[in-house]
LOZA-996505 format. One record per residue (C-alpha): x, y, z; residue number from 1. Coordinates in Angstrom, 3 decimals. Example, Ala and Ser with C-alpha at 12.3 -4.5 7.8 and 13.67 -1.06 7.14 Angstrom:
2
12.300 | -4.500 | 7.800 | 1
13.670 | -1.060 | 7.140 | 2
***
This chain:
611
36.167 | 24.317 | -17.779 | 1
33.838 | 20.974 | -17.336 | 2
30.626 | 20.445 | -19.758 | 3
28.272 | 20.861 | -16.801 | 4
30.262 | 24.715 | -16.265 | 5
29.867 | 25.179 | -20.200 | 6
26.396 | 24.237 | -20.208 | 7
25.890 | 26.664 | -17.391 | 8
27.908 | 29.674 | -18.963 | 9
25.813 | 28.986 | -22.475 | 10
22.525 | 29.220 | -20.344 | 11
22.980 | 32.299 | -18.060 | 12
24.077 | 34.436 | -20.970 | 13
26.415 | 36.074 | -18.879 | 14
28.567 | 38.583 | -19.784 | 15
32.676 | 37.924 | -19.625 | 16
33.279 | 36.635 | -16.086 | 17
34.513 | 38.747 | -13.534 | 18
37.600 | 37.057 | -12.957 | 19
38.975 | 37.528 | -16.584 | 20
38.060 | 41.639 | -15.796 | 21
40.220 | 41.479 | -12.405 | 22
43.226 | 39.553 | -14.611 | 23
43.233 | 42.511 | -16.976 | 24
43.400 | 45.541 | -14.557 | 25
46.549 | 46.991 | -14.053 | 26
48.869 | 46.067 | -11.023 | 27
48.733 | 48.396 | -8.353 | 28
52.123 | 49.463 | -5.973 | 29
49.621 | 50.025 | -2.754 | 30
46.394 | 50.279 | -1.639 | 31
45.130 | 54.270 | -0.928 | 32
43.695 | 54.739 | 2.499 | 33
40.110 | 55.340 | 2.707 | 34
38.893 | 57.868 | 5.424 | 35
36.459 | 55.825 | 7.466 | 36
34.429 | 59.237 | 8.168 | 37
33.593 | 60.006 | 4.753 | 38
30.613 | 58.500 | 4.083 | 39
30.914 | 58.740 | 0.183 | 40
34.173 | 57.138 | -0.044 | 41
32.527 | 54.394 | 2.446 | 42
29.878 | 53.821 | -0.887 | 43
33.050 | 53.945 | -3.031 | 44
34.590 | 51.451 | -0.975 | 45
35.892 | 48.741 | -3.902 | 46
37.957 | 51.909 | -5.395 | 47
39.839 | 51.670 | -1.888 | 48
40.221 | 47.823 | -2.111 | 49
43.315 | 45.803 | -3.614 | 50
43.626 | 41.951 | -3.719 | 51
45.549 | 39.327 | -5.208 | 52
44.976 | 35.690 | -6.943 | 53
47.100 | 33.045 | -5.444 | 54
47.253 | 29.824 | -7.534 | 55
47.907 | 26.626 | -6.389 | 56
51.920 | 26.324 | -6.239 | 57
52.577 | 30.072 | -5.264 | 58
54.003 | 30.614 | -2.123 | 59
51.081 | 33.237 | -1.178 | 60
48.808 | 30.229 | -1.573 | 61
50.315 | 28.271 | 1.001 | 62
50.826 | 31.020 | 3.252 | 63
48.690 | 31.097 | 6.101 | 64
49.184 | 35.096 | 7.768 | 65
50.116 | 38.159 | 5.740 | 66
54.171 | 38.026 | 7.230 | 67
54.489 | 34.778 | 4.938 | 68
53.132 | 36.840 | 2.024 | 69
56.260 | 37.585 | -0.650 | 70
57.773 | 40.903 | -0.275 | 71
57.569 | 41.326 | -4.126 | 72
53.791 | 40.454 | -4.045 | 73
52.172 | 42.405 | -6.811 | 74
48.713 | 43.376 | -5.312 | 75
45.843 | 44.359 | -8.036 | 76
43.090 | 47.128 | -7.463 | 77
39.563 | 46.494 | -7.250 | 78
38.891 | 49.479 | -9.469 | 79
35.404 | 50.268 | -7.822 | 80
34.220 | 46.614 | -8.628 | 81
32.830 | 43.909 | -6.965 | 82
35.473 | 41.095 | -6.749 | 83
33.548 | 37.780 | -7.935 | 84
35.351 | 34.969 | -9.695 | 85
34.082 | 31.432 | -11.067 | 86
35.007 | 28.272 | -8.962 | 87
38.190 | 28.317 | -8.738 | 88
41.002 | 26.640 | -6.280 | 89
42.746 | 30.185 | -6.003 | 90
43.671 | 31.609 | -2.802 | 91
42.305 | 35.719 | -2.595 | 92
43.974 | 37.915 | -0.401 | 93
41.917 | 41.162 | 0.027 | 94
43.977 | 44.767 | 1.568 | 95
41.887 | 47.306 | 2.671 | 96
43.954 | 50.610 | 4.553 | 97
41.596 | 52.538 | 6.804 | 98
41.879 | 55.643 | 8.743 | 99
40.121 | 57.586 | 11.061 | 100
40.285 | 61.491 | 10.497 | 101
37.660 | 62.541 | 13.109 | 102
38.364 | 64.486 | 16.541 | 103
36.915 | 60.859 | 18.403 | 104
37.177 | 57.392 | 18.838 | 105
34.683 | 55.538 | 16.390 | 106
33.651 | 51.872 | 15.178 | 107
32.765 | 50.877 | 12.110 | 108
32.051 | 47.305 | 10.757 | 109
33.764 | 45.966 | 7.669 | 110
30.721 | 43.725 | 6.146 | 111
31.654 | 40.862 | 3.663 | 112
27.965 | 40.241 | 2.944 | 113
28.238 | 36.984 | 0.914 | 114
27.550 | 34.154 | 3.286 | 115
28.670 | 31.083 | 1.172 | 116
32.774 | 31.361 | 1.514 | 117
34.304 | 28.360 | 3.365 | 118
37.033 | 30.034 | 4.830 | 119
37.716 | 33.926 | 5.636 | 120
40.536 | 35.046 | 8.146 | 121
40.770 | 38.638 | 9.052 | 122
44.041 | 40.307 | 10.666 | 123
42.790 | 44.091 | 11.760 | 124
45.681 | 45.320 | 14.081 | 125
49.221 | 45.559 | 13.866 | 126
49.463 | 42.386 | 16.614 | 127
49.393 | 38.975 | 14.321 | 128
47.789 | 37.142 | 16.754 | 129
44.994 | 39.171 | 16.418 | 130
43.406 | 36.991 | 14.067 | 131
39.585 | 36.030 | 13.407 | 132
39.130 | 32.712 | 11.457 | 133
36.113 | 31.787 | 10.213 | 134
33.720 | 30.853 | 7.296 | 135
31.030 | 27.587 | 6.253 | 136
33.775 | 25.128 | 7.516 | 137
33.643 | 26.483 | 10.659 | 138
31.139 | 26.564 | 13.423 | 139
28.884 | 29.544 | 13.160 | 140
30.215 | 30.973 | 16.580 | 141
33.333 | 31.311 | 15.329 | 142
32.349 | 34.597 | 13.916 | 143
32.698 | 38.127 | 15.684 | 144
29.166 | 38.870 | 15.310 | 145
26.026 | 36.891 | 15.457 | 146
25.371 | 37.789 | 11.660 | 147
24.072 | 35.785 | 8.890 | 148
26.945 | 37.762 | 7.119 | 149
30.955 | 38.599 | 7.910 | 150
31.492 | 41.180 | 10.088 | 151
34.402 | 42.780 | 11.393 | 152
34.689 | 45.605 | 14.180 | 153
37.088 | 48.347 | 13.229 | 154
37.600 | 50.417 | 16.175 | 155
40.094 | 53.337 | 15.393 | 156
41.203 | 56.155 | 17.568 | 157
41.482 | 59.952 | 16.357 | 158
43.994 | 59.992 | 13.437 | 159
44.632 | 56.577 | 13.395 | 160
45.439 | 54.331 | 10.498 | 161
45.028 | 50.536 | 10.348 | 162
45.661 | 47.893 | 7.509 | 163
43.172 | 45.288 | 7.322 | 164
44.452 | 41.958 | 5.214 | 165
41.485 | 39.298 | 4.320 | 166
42.426 | 35.876 | 3.060 | 167
39.392 | 33.859 | 1.265 | 168
39.306 | 30.748 | -0.238 | 169
36.357 | 28.381 | -0.822 | 170
35.225 | 25.105 | -3.100 | 171
32.664 | 26.769 | -4.842 | 172
31.891 | 30.390 | -6.794 | 173
33.550 | 33.543 | -4.777 | 174
31.786 | 36.577 | -4.482 | 175
33.752 | 39.102 | -1.995 | 176
31.416 | 42.160 | -1.947 | 177
32.814 | 44.304 | 1.006 | 178
31.352 | 47.473 | 2.457 | 179
32.366 | 49.473 | 5.199 | 180
29.372 | 50.799 | 7.457 | 181
28.629 | 52.890 | 10.404 | 182
26.782 | 51.141 | 13.153 | 183
23.717 | 52.925 | 12.685 | 184
23.895 | 52.335 | 8.061 | 185
24.359 | 48.437 | 9.578 | 186
21.359 | 48.534 | 11.772 | 187
18.875 | 50.440 | 9.196 | 188
20.017 | 48.250 | 6.678 | 189
19.946 | 45.151 | 8.980 | 190
16.151 | 46.127 | 10.305 | 191
15.108 | 46.290 | 6.317 | 192
16.386 | 42.862 | 5.654 | 193
14.781 | 41.765 | 8.423 | 194
11.721 | 43.138 | 7.327 | 195
11.244 | 42.300 | 3.749 | 196
12.826 | 38.991 | 4.767 | 197
10.463 | 38.230 | 7.427 | 198
7.700 | 38.856 | 5.149 | 199
8.988 | 36.862 | 2.236 | 200
9.325 | 33.432 | 4.587 | 201
6.540 | 34.348 | 6.502 | 202
4.269 | 34.400 | 2.950 | 203
6.050 | 30.998 | 1.874 | 204
5.339 | 29.277 | 5.267 | 205
1.924 | 29.849 | 5.427 | 206
1.372 | 29.072 | 1.856 | 207
3.519 | 25.868 | 2.528 | 208
1.540 | 25.094 | 5.547 | 209
-1.648 | 26.047 | 3.829 | 210
-1.140 | 23.412 | 0.964 | 211
0.029 | 20.816 | 3.272 | 212
-3.573 | 20.969 | 5.204 | 213
-5.316 | 20.861 | 1.879 | 214
-3.818 | 17.949 | 0.729 | 215
-4.187 | 16.609 | 4.388 | 216
-8.362 | 17.448 | 4.276 | 217
-8.594 | 16.545 | 0.086 | 218
-5.705 | 13.618 | -0.555 | 219
-4.829 | 15.194 | -3.781 | 220
-1.421 | 15.045 | -4.585 | 221
-0.373 | 18.221 | -5.906 | 222
-0.731 | 20.124 | -2.748 | 223
1.639 | 18.062 | -0.890 | 224
4.065 | 18.710 | -3.943 | 225
3.297 | 22.299 | -3.632 | 226
4.087 | 22.381 | -0.455 | 227
7.266 | 20.316 | -0.475 | 228
8.405 | 22.614 | -3.141 | 229
7.666 | 25.716 | -1.324 | 230
9.164 | 23.984 | 1.951 | 231
12.328 | 22.904 | 0.025 | 232
12.868 | 26.491 | -1.827 | 233
12.646 | 28.139 | 1.419 | 234
15.289 | 26.166 | 2.816 | 235
17.425 | 26.712 | -0.020 | 236
17.334 | 30.546 | 0.153 | 237
17.931 | 30.457 | 3.670 | 238
20.614 | 28.305 | 3.439 | 239
22.147 | 30.893 | 0.385 | 240
20.890 | 33.747 | 2.510 | 241
23.242 | 32.559 | 5.498 | 242
19.993 | 32.198 | 7.749 | 243
19.943 | 28.409 | 8.046 | 244
23.525 | 28.447 | 9.060 | 245
22.869 | 31.334 | 12.004 | 246
19.727 | 29.520 | 13.165 | 247
19.181 | 26.032 | 11.864 | 248
22.266 | 24.209 | 11.984 | 249
25.606 | 26.766 | 13.758 | 250
27.043 | 23.857 | 14.988 | 251
26.956 | 21.976 | 11.719 | 252
29.507 | 23.306 | 9.303 | 253
29.726 | 20.362 | 7.158 | 254
25.400 | 20.181 | 7.134 | 255
25.874 | 23.832 | 6.266 | 256
27.622 | 23.252 | 2.981 | 257
25.349 | 20.105 | 2.295 | 258
22.083 | 21.468 | 2.594 | 259
22.442 | 24.176 | 0.006 | 260
22.548 | 21.504 | -3.228 | 261
20.462 | 19.072 | -0.865 | 262
17.422 | 21.441 | -0.856 | 263
18.281 | 22.343 | -4.671 | 264
17.637 | 18.842 | -5.748 | 265
14.521 | 18.192 | -3.452 | 266
13.271 | 21.565 | -5.184 | 267
14.071 | 19.993 | -8.397 | 268
12.109 | 17.160 | -7.491 | 269
8.965 | 18.319 | -6.068 | 270
8.481 | 21.229 | -8.810 | 271
8.866 | 17.445 | -11.497 | 272
5.948 | 15.860 | -9.063 | 273
4.085 | 18.778 | -8.826 | 274
3.942 | 19.581 | -12.399 | 275
3.494 | 16.447 | -13.299 | 276
0.311 | 15.920 | -11.286 | 277
-0.723 | 19.326 | -11.704 | 278
-0.805 | 19.407 | -15.729 | 279
-2.351 | 15.861 | -15.675 | 280
0.000 | 14.838 | -17.793 | 281
-1.417 | 10.979 | -19.150 | 282
0.299 | 7.822 | -18.835 | 283
1.901 | 6.665 | -21.846 | 284
2.643 | 9.971 | -23.655 | 285
5.871 | 11.443 | -24.415 | 286
5.701 | 14.223 | -21.808 | 287
4.916 | 11.493 | -18.977 | 288
7.836 | 9.557 | -19.887 | 289
10.196 | 12.496 | -19.683 | 290
9.088 | 13.698 | -16.417 | 291
9.125 | 10.261 | -15.197 | 292
12.814 | 10.008 | -16.420 | 293
13.741 | 13.571 | -14.598 | 294
12.128 | 12.148 | -11.245 | 295
14.581 | 9.251 | -11.441 | 296
17.169 | 11.490 | -12.398 | 297
16.671 | 13.930 | -9.455 | 298
16.362 | 10.740 | -6.976 | 299
19.519 | 9.457 | -8.070 | 300
21.122 | 13.195 | -7.824 | 301
19.954 | 13.193 | -4.551 | 302
21.759 | 10.081 | -3.517 | 303
24.807 | 11.845 | -5.255 | 304
24.713 | 15.090 | -3.187 | 305
25.639 | 12.835 | 0.011 | 306
28.689 | 11.346 | -2.055 | 307
30.408 | 13.963 | -4.233 | 308
31.937 | 17.141 | -2.745 | 309
30.024 | 20.596 | -2.509 | 310
31.817 | 22.175 | -5.790 | 311
30.456 | 19.680 | -8.178 | 312
27.046 | 18.784 | -6.637 | 313
26.236 | 22.491 | -6.860 | 314
27.086 | 22.531 | -10.148 | 315
25.028 | 19.327 | -11.247 | 316
22.002 | 20.111 | -8.874 | 317
21.772 | 23.910 | -10.432 | 318
22.099 | 22.589 | -14.309 | 319
19.501 | 19.934 | -13.431 | 320
17.166 | 22.412 | -12.128 | 321
17.288 | 25.097 | -14.805 | 322
16.714 | 22.010 | -17.082 | 323
13.822 | 20.952 | -15.445 | 324
12.301 | 24.495 | -15.226 | 325
12.539 | 24.500 | -18.871 | 326
11.261 | 21.303 | -19.794 | 327
8.213 | 22.000 | -17.578 | 328
7.546 | 25.244 | -19.146 | 329
7.707 | 23.668 | -22.540 | 330
4.758 | 20.779 | -21.594 | 331
2.900 | 23.390 | -19.836 | 332
2.671 | 25.394 | -22.879 | 333
1.818 | 22.166 | -25.169 | 334
-1.307 | 21.865 | -22.460 | 335
-2.322 | 25.001 | -23.200 | 336
-2.325 | 24.448 | -26.724 | 337
-4.253 | 21.192 | -26.232 | 338
-6.788 | 23.578 | -24.002 | 339
-6.031 | 22.924 | -20.480 | 340
-6.866 | 26.696 | -19.109 | 341
-4.901 | 26.321 | -15.559 | 342
-1.575 | 25.780 | -17.715 | 343
-1.309 | 29.760 | -18.862 | 344
-0.689 | 30.774 | -15.464 | 345
1.635 | 27.955 | -14.834 | 346
3.477 | 28.859 | -17.793 | 347
3.642 | 32.659 | -16.659 | 348
4.372 | 31.252 | -12.967 | 349
7.730 | 29.450 | -14.559 | 350
8.530 | 32.312 | -17.292 | 351
9.024 | 34.488 | -13.911 | 352
11.217 | 31.557 | -12.149 | 353
13.275 | 31.226 | -15.045 | 354
14.321 | 34.730 | -15.448 | 355
14.982 | 34.830 | -11.516 | 356
16.364 | 31.401 | -11.152 | 357
19.296 | 32.541 | -14.567 | 358
20.205 | 35.914 | -12.867 | 359
20.477 | 34.006 | -9.349 | 360
22.731 | 31.730 | -10.636 | 361
24.799 | 33.651 | -12.495 | 362
25.553 | 36.057 | -9.666 | 363
25.963 | 33.104 | -7.565 | 364
28.724 | 31.179 | -9.355 | 365
30.465 | 34.778 | -9.984 | 366
29.222 | 35.300 | -13.518 | 367
27.351 | 38.558 | -12.271 | 368
28.270 | 41.485 | -9.819 | 369
26.030 | 42.327 | -6.643 | 370
24.947 | 39.056 | -5.245 | 371
22.836 | 40.780 | -2.705 | 372
20.228 | 42.896 | -5.535 | 373
20.007 | 39.064 | -7.457 | 374
18.979 | 37.680 | -4.150 | 375
16.153 | 40.356 | -3.665 | 376
15.244 | 39.870 | -7.537 | 377
15.052 | 36.113 | -6.628 | 378
12.812 | 36.428 | -3.927 | 379
10.952 | 38.702 | -5.998 | 380
10.709 | 36.082 | -8.849 | 381
10.039 | 33.509 | -6.250 | 382
7.176 | 35.341 | -4.756 | 383
5.088 | 36.071 | -8.369 | 384
5.785 | 32.823 | -9.269 | 385
4.069 | 31.317 | -5.950 | 386
1.427 | 33.691 | -5.994 | 387
0.721 | 32.635 | -9.911 | 388
0.667 | 28.909 | -9.388 | 389
-1.756 | 29.219 | -6.291 | 390
-3.800 | 30.823 | -8.325 | 391
-3.386 | 28.162 | -10.999 | 392
-4.421 | 25.850 | -8.458 | 393
-7.441 | 27.924 | -7.699 | 394
-8.402 | 28.005 | -11.691 | 395
-7.867 | 24.242 | -11.668 | 396
-10.245 | 23.882 | -9.066 | 397
-12.820 | 26.047 | -10.232 | 398
-12.523 | 23.933 | -13.208 | 399
-12.800 | 20.779 | -11.770 | 400
-16.044 | 22.152 | -9.758 | 401
-17.813 | 23.602 | -12.875 | 402
-17.482 | 19.754 | -14.368 | 403
-18.692 | 18.619 | -11.127 | 404
-21.692 | 20.316 | -11.279 | 405
-22.139 | 19.248 | -15.103 | 406
-21.863 | 16.115 | -14.314 | 407
-24.017 | 16.016 | -11.133 | 408
-26.885 | 17.893 | -13.284 | 409
-26.863 | 15.422 | -16.177 | 410
-26.866 | 12.070 | -13.373 | 411
-29.972 | 14.347 | -11.902 | 412
-31.660 | 13.975 | -15.443 | 413
-30.664 | 10.289 | -15.752 | 414
-31.622 | 9.704 | -12.391 | 415
-35.567 | 11.342 | -12.586 | 416
-35.544 | 9.709 | -16.053 | 417
-34.716 | 5.723 | -14.290 | 418
-36.666 | 6.458 | -10.892 | 419
-40.219 | 5.216 | -12.066 | 420
-38.269 | 2.249 | -13.741 | 421
-36.372 | 1.194 | -10.777 | 422
-39.120 | 2.173 | -8.152 | 423
-41.330 | -1.003 | -9.563 | 424
-37.840 | -3.170 | -9.886 | 425
-37.696 | -2.152 | -6.241 | 426
-40.669 | -3.096 | -4.575 | 427
-40.186 | -6.337 | -6.283 | 428
-37.207 | -6.832 | -4.904 | 429
-38.050 | -5.967 | -1.420 | 430
-40.957 | -8.667 | -1.417 | 431
-38.207 | -11.524 | -2.535 | 432
-36.091 | -10.145 | -0.128 | 433
-38.510 | -10.083 | 2.652 | 434
-39.623 | -13.397 | 1.817 | 435
-35.439 | -14.752 | 1.799 | 436
-35.340 | -13.090 | 4.745 | 437
-37.799 | -15.181 | 6.402 | 438
-36.080 | -18.288 | 4.885 | 439
-32.769 | -17.073 | 6.524 | 440
-34.417 | -16.515 | 9.668 | 441
-35.861 | -19.812 | 9.815 | 442
-32.365 | -21.478 | 8.610 | 443
-30.645 | -19.607 | 11.240 | 444
-32.560 | -21.300 | 13.935 | 445
-32.023 | -24.690 | 12.804 | 446
-28.941 | -27.174 | 12.887 | 447
-27.982 | -27.951 | 9.456 | 448
-26.641 | -31.463 | 10.326 | 449
-29.537 | -32.648 | 12.740 | 450
-32.441 | -30.290 | 11.479 | 451
-33.011 | -29.435 | 15.372 | 452
-33.336 | -25.804 | 16.407 | 453
-29.817 | -24.080 | 17.417 | 454
-28.387 | -22.668 | 20.491 | 455
-29.558 | -19.361 | 18.654 | 456
-33.168 | -20.435 | 19.146 | 457
-32.951 | -21.537 | 23.069 | 458
-31.538 | -18.418 | 24.005 | 459
-34.194 | -16.378 | 22.083 | 460
-37.036 | -18.700 | 23.666 | 461
-35.864 | -19.258 | 27.000 | 462
-36.365 | -15.806 | 27.961 | 463
-40.129 | -15.928 | 27.019 | 464
-40.371 | -19.706 | 28.576 | 465
-39.326 | -18.185 | 31.814 | 466
-41.433 | -15.067 | 31.686 | 467
-44.619 | -17.388 | 30.659 | 468
-43.619 | -19.595 | 33.546 | 469
-43.188 | -17.116 | 36.324 | 470
-46.462 | -15.328 | 34.912 | 471
-48.969 | -18.459 | 34.898 | 472
-47.222 | -20.282 | 37.516 | 473
-46.632 | -23.269 | 35.384 | 474
-43.147 | -25.402 | 35.653 | 475
-40.232 | -24.863 | 33.093 | 476
-37.886 | -27.608 | 32.948 | 477
-34.748 | -27.498 | 31.316 | 478
-32.789 | -30.647 | 30.607 | 479
-29.205 | -30.724 | 29.310 | 480
-27.811 | -33.756 | 27.330 | 481
-24.105 | -34.790 | 26.721 | 482
-23.147 | -37.870 | 24.514 | 483
-20.001 | -39.852 | 26.708 | 484
-17.151 | -40.392 | 25.369 | 485
-17.871 | -38.766 | 21.964 | 486
-14.363 | -37.870 | 21.328 | 487
-12.764 | -41.508 | 20.976 | 488
-16.286 | -42.130 | 18.637 | 489
-14.583 | -39.364 | 16.144 | 490
-10.802 | -39.964 | 16.565 | 491
-11.312 | -43.917 | 16.160 | 492
-13.803 | -43.979 | 13.307 | 493
-13.986 | -40.254 | 11.977 | 494
-16.040 | -37.404 | 12.049 | 495
-18.534 | -38.587 | 9.298 | 496
-19.578 | -41.611 | 11.523 | 497
-19.166 | -39.400 | 14.542 | 498
-22.415 | -37.099 | 12.763 | 499
-24.250 | -40.628 | 12.119 | 500
-24.407 | -40.646 | 16.038 | 501
-25.179 | -37.009 | 16.446 | 502
-28.564 | -37.782 | 13.705 | 503
-29.038 | -41.052 | 15.516 | 504
-29.553 | -39.262 | 18.853 | 505
-31.213 | -36.107 | 17.216 | 506
-33.816 | -39.060 | 15.819 | 507
-34.197 | -40.451 | 19.657 | 508
-35.287 | -37.098 | 21.284 | 509
-37.598 | -36.558 | 18.477 | 510
-39.463 | -39.199 | 19.407 | 511
-39.516 | -38.451 | 22.818 | 512
-40.153 | -35.303 | 22.743 | 513
-43.727 | -35.501 | 21.572 | 514
-45.730 | -32.477 | 22.902 | 515
-46.020 | -29.529 | 20.459 | 516
-44.595 | -26.851 | 22.930 | 517
-41.450 | -29.082 | 24.003 | 518
-38.313 | -28.135 | 21.971 | 519
-35.230 | -30.387 | 21.152 | 520
-32.218 | -28.392 | 20.788 | 521
-28.667 | -29.092 | 19.901 | 522
-26.652 | -26.542 | 21.307 | 523
-22.740 | -27.691 | 20.861 | 524
-21.088 | -30.301 | 19.350 | 525
-22.118 | -33.549 | 20.860 | 526
-24.322 | -31.205 | 23.443 | 527
-28.306 | -31.182 | 23.498 | 528
-30.759 | -29.374 | 25.578 | 529
-34.859 | -30.122 | 25.870 | 530
-37.032 | -27.016 | 26.672 | 531
-40.145 | -28.830 | 28.677 | 532
-42.821 | -25.943 | 29.535 | 533
-45.389 | -27.060 | 31.643 | 534
-43.455 | -30.000 | 32.890 | 535
-42.134 | -30.860 | 36.275 | 536
-39.155 | -32.172 | 37.597 | 537
-40.669 | -35.981 | 37.562 | 538
-41.847 | -35.679 | 34.171 | 539
-38.665 | -34.766 | 32.797 | 540
-36.598 | -37.194 | 34.356 | 541
-38.736 | -39.851 | 32.888 | 542
-38.305 | -38.089 | 29.461 | 543
-34.363 | -38.817 | 30.101 | 544
-34.275 | -41.955 | 31.226 | 545
-36.352 | -43.459 | 28.198 | 546
-33.733 | -41.515 | 26.182 | 547
-30.967 | -42.735 | 27.792 | 548
-32.651 | -46.320 | 27.597 | 549
-33.225 | -45.929 | 24.032 | 550
-29.876 | -45.155 | 22.968 | 551
-28.272 | -47.876 | 25.329 | 552
-29.835 | -50.300 | 23.029 | 553
-28.965 | -48.676 | 20.284 | 554
-26.273 | -50.318 | 17.794 | 555
-24.356 | -48.919 | 14.775 | 556
-21.776 | -50.555 | 12.723 | 557
-19.000 | -49.153 | 12.300 | 558
-16.872 | -48.295 | 8.967 | 559
-14.016 | -51.317 | 10.398 | 560
-17.174 | -53.620 | 10.349 | 561
-17.423 | -53.602 | 14.454 | 562
-20.784 | -52.583 | 16.351 | 563
-20.216 | -49.248 | 18.143 | 564
-22.493 | -47.785 | 21.067 | 565
-22.984 | -45.156 | 22.567 | 566
-24.013 | -43.244 | 26.140 | 567
-25.824 | -39.788 | 26.839 | 568
-25.404 | -37.853 | 30.661 | 569
-28.405 | -36.035 | 31.681 | 570
-28.606 | -32.923 | 34.065 | 571
-32.291 | -31.643 | 34.670 | 572
-32.889 | -28.259 | 36.451 | 573
-36.892 | -26.866 | 37.099 | 574
-37.274 | -23.213 | 37.450 | 575
-37.425 | -21.296 | 40.801 | 576
-39.654 | -18.330 | 41.876 | 577
-37.534 | -15.218 | 41.162 | 578
-34.510 | -17.413 | 39.385 | 579
-33.035 | -16.020 | 36.272 | 580
-32.818 | -18.019 | 32.960 | 581
-28.910 | -17.697 | 33.451 | 582
-28.971 | -19.151 | 36.766 | 583
-31.366 | -21.920 | 35.607 | 584
-29.327 | -22.864 | 32.804 | 585
-26.174 | -22.969 | 34.928 | 586
-27.869 | -25.310 | 37.795 | 587
-29.006 | -27.817 | 34.512 | 588
-25.238 | -27.543 | 33.531 | 589
-23.876 | -28.784 | 36.751 | 590
-26.445 | -31.224 | 37.395 | 591
-25.338 | -32.523 | 34.024 | 592
-21.290 | -31.827 | 35.175 | 593
-22.099 | -34.335 | 38.189 | 594
-23.957 | -37.150 | 36.398 | 595
-20.344 | -36.922 | 33.998 | 596
-18.192 | -37.233 | 37.283 | 597
-20.852 | -40.185 | 38.732 | 598
-19.841 | -42.463 | 36.103 | 599
-21.695 | -41.080 | 32.986 | 600
-24.840 | -42.491 | 31.431 | 601
-27.521 | -41.287 | 34.067 | 602
-29.684 | -38.581 | 34.884 | 603
-28.937 | -36.250 | 37.656 | 604
-31.417 | -33.673 | 39.192 | 605
-30.292 | -29.885 | 40.023 | 606
-29.915 | -29.313 | 43.299 | 607
-31.815 | -26.478 | 44.458 | 608
-28.767 | -25.562 | 47.502 | 609
-26.683 | -24.421 | 44.574 | 610
-28.315 | -21.394 | 43.507 | 611
***
């Protein structure tokens, strides 16, 4: 037995394996026939069942149909016990003789109510070609009845007897619980299970979605971890119970087996993440380091689950999950002792879960009989755990809310003490801020290089000047000026020398724009503008001609010792009745463009027809 199997045996504290009991049973020469009409006999079906364990190497192990079995085969009676076996490579042959003592033709169902069997083959008639081959390694549609368990309909005429043979083989533990049920009994049991399982899985789904919504709304990590845990646990139980294979992936027999250990290790990962965040395990502590190692181990086991065979991964992942349950319970117990009250409910939740998981694992691995009862017990344990965990989260929320109220009350008290002190400081700061805003506003309206107004100021003031001109009837002229071939200046002598020219142009503009209301503006790189309220086209033209003449005669020594000259081109437009400032500016810009296209170093008046 491997180390993991020994660990499971120790954790489960199981009784002597059913396989050992079965081997000790005396051999029976033949199986007694069961009267299918006798309800008492049907309830004691396992007293009529015979089986044979064919170990690897035996002829019965390689036999593919009953006719290939040796005639000297010694069948053993089940003696009323469910056939449960731990992991084995053996093939199990099952035989049941059924007769109908009634006066009419009737149908019964042989129910093998354990869904996790790789290969199950039924022979139920005298014709050897009447065979049903099914199991987890086959598509779900291979089953005789669309049901999570393996059902075989048996129809017998009045007085007819029939021998039913099963061949069962599986890579994991083997449970072969059999029932012979009438259609009425099967429907009643199925309805009962549908109701109880519907309530259970519906509650799990609702709580998982509710925790997910809480995570989305609050961003608290443990709500997401709890939703992940409940979702993975629900899928694990659905896979173990056969529902997932029936409804979720009926066409994927390989994933049907893979899903069980995969969901189990995801459960282990989710409950580790949830425990670390919910219990508020501090970094640097031994508990935090332990949980960190466990989380990374779960991640590694998730990868191994996709590689290793099912028979190994189910053992490893089960052992890991049980270990995590006990580690989380121990950490929660310490947090409870440290005064963290929500940990009390967390401990109770995991105590219930630990008991249910041990019994369920023992039944799943063949150490306990009656898997169906253990499945119901596991659902009760998980239901109790989920209720306690969610109640623990409510208690934690109340604790955090109380702390928040205390902090809020203390903050309110401190705020009231400081409000008078801060009020005086705030008033002083507001005065300083107003002064700074005034200075900032002034700075934001001026060009830092030339000291002239900038484009923002022009946009603000031009609207007012246009409105004033329309109201008073006084002229308003806009002049746009642009330095000719300024790019060659920058390219030849650098931007520093270009800045000297821009400052020189600004000085010339300031000397010629003398009236208090005239405004000189730099609104681009080498682009300038003059706003001349109360000045008509002729007056603006004279000002521009004087500016261009002075710049022609201006010389500046370049960094290489050469004497550099520069010229300006200008476009002039005077506001027309009902003309917008945008149109005014556009006419001046087109006039400037004409001055450039006509050879530069000249003034061009805007064409009235341009509008």
